[in-house]
N, C-alpha and C positions, 0 to 999 in steps of 0.2 A: 250221531252216536255220542253217548256220554263218555266222560273220561274213564269211568270204571270199566265200560265195555271195551274201550280202546286199549286199556292196560292188559286186558285178557287176550286180545287179538294180536296186538303188535309185540314184537320182540322187545325185551327190556332195553337193549341198546338204543332203540328208536324212542321209546317213551321216556327214557331217562336223559336223553341227549341235552335237553334244555336245562336240566337240573344240575348238570355237571359243574363242580366248583372250578374256578379259574385261578384263584390265588394259590401260590405255593405255600405250604406249611413250612415251618422252620425245619422240621424233620426232612421234608423233601428237598429243601434248599441245601441242607448239609449233606444229604446223600449225593446230590448232583455235584456239589463242589468236591466231595471226596472221590467220586467215581468218574469224573471228567477232568479235562484240562482247564476248565473255566473257573475263574475266580468269582467271588460274590457279585462284584459290580458288573462284570461281563454277563454273568448268568441273569441278573435282574434286567439288564438291557435286552438280552435275547428274549426273555420272557415277555417283556413289554412289546417287543416287535412281533412276537408270535401272536399275542392277543390282539394286536392291531390288525392282523390278517385273519384271525380265527377267534372272534369275540367270545364264542362259547367255550374256548379252551381246547377244541378238538379240530383236527384237520381231517376233512373228508377225502375219499379217494379222488373225487373230482378236483379238489383244490391241490392235492398232491400231484396229480397228473399235470395240472396247469404249471405248478412250480417246476416240474421236470422239463416240460416243453420250453419254459422261459430260460432254464439253465442250460439247455442244449438246443439252441435254435437250428432249424433245418434238419434235425434228426428225428426219426420216428421213434419216440420214446414209450409208446403204448405198452409193449410187452415188458420192457425193462422196468417201467414205472410200476406195473402190476407186481412184479417180483420184489422190487425194493420196498414197496408199500407193505407187503407181507412181512418183511424183515423188521420194519419199523413198528408195525402193529403187534407188539409182543403179547398182548393179552387177548388178541383175536376178536375185539369188539367191533371191528370195521372202521375204526377211527384211530388217528395218531394224536395222542395228547402231548403236551410239552415235554414231560419226562421221557416218554418213548422217543420223541424227536431228538432231544438233546443227547441221549445215550447212544442212539444209533449214529447220529451225525458225528459224534466224537470218535466212535469206533472207525467210521469210514475215513475221517480226517487224520487219524493217527495210525 
């Protein structure tokens, strides 16, 4: 199949997945600093860490489930993970980007 045909058949979230930008804009950085308890240095550190685990800037359901299992060893986190993922994925595209991740994590931690 050619790319043109794939774009017509596959949902946009799938075809655009690799095109997603991973660097934070100044506007996004300022928004996250203003709306979370993170300072600029900590935010940049967290972003770098997020990208080291999710190079395309998006966390999949599978990697989210893995993170939950590692955070709660010995606990069946499948159902809990599904519900929490929905809360993190605020735009409903099936992925959690860094902004969604930081905002939700900050709410849970505070």
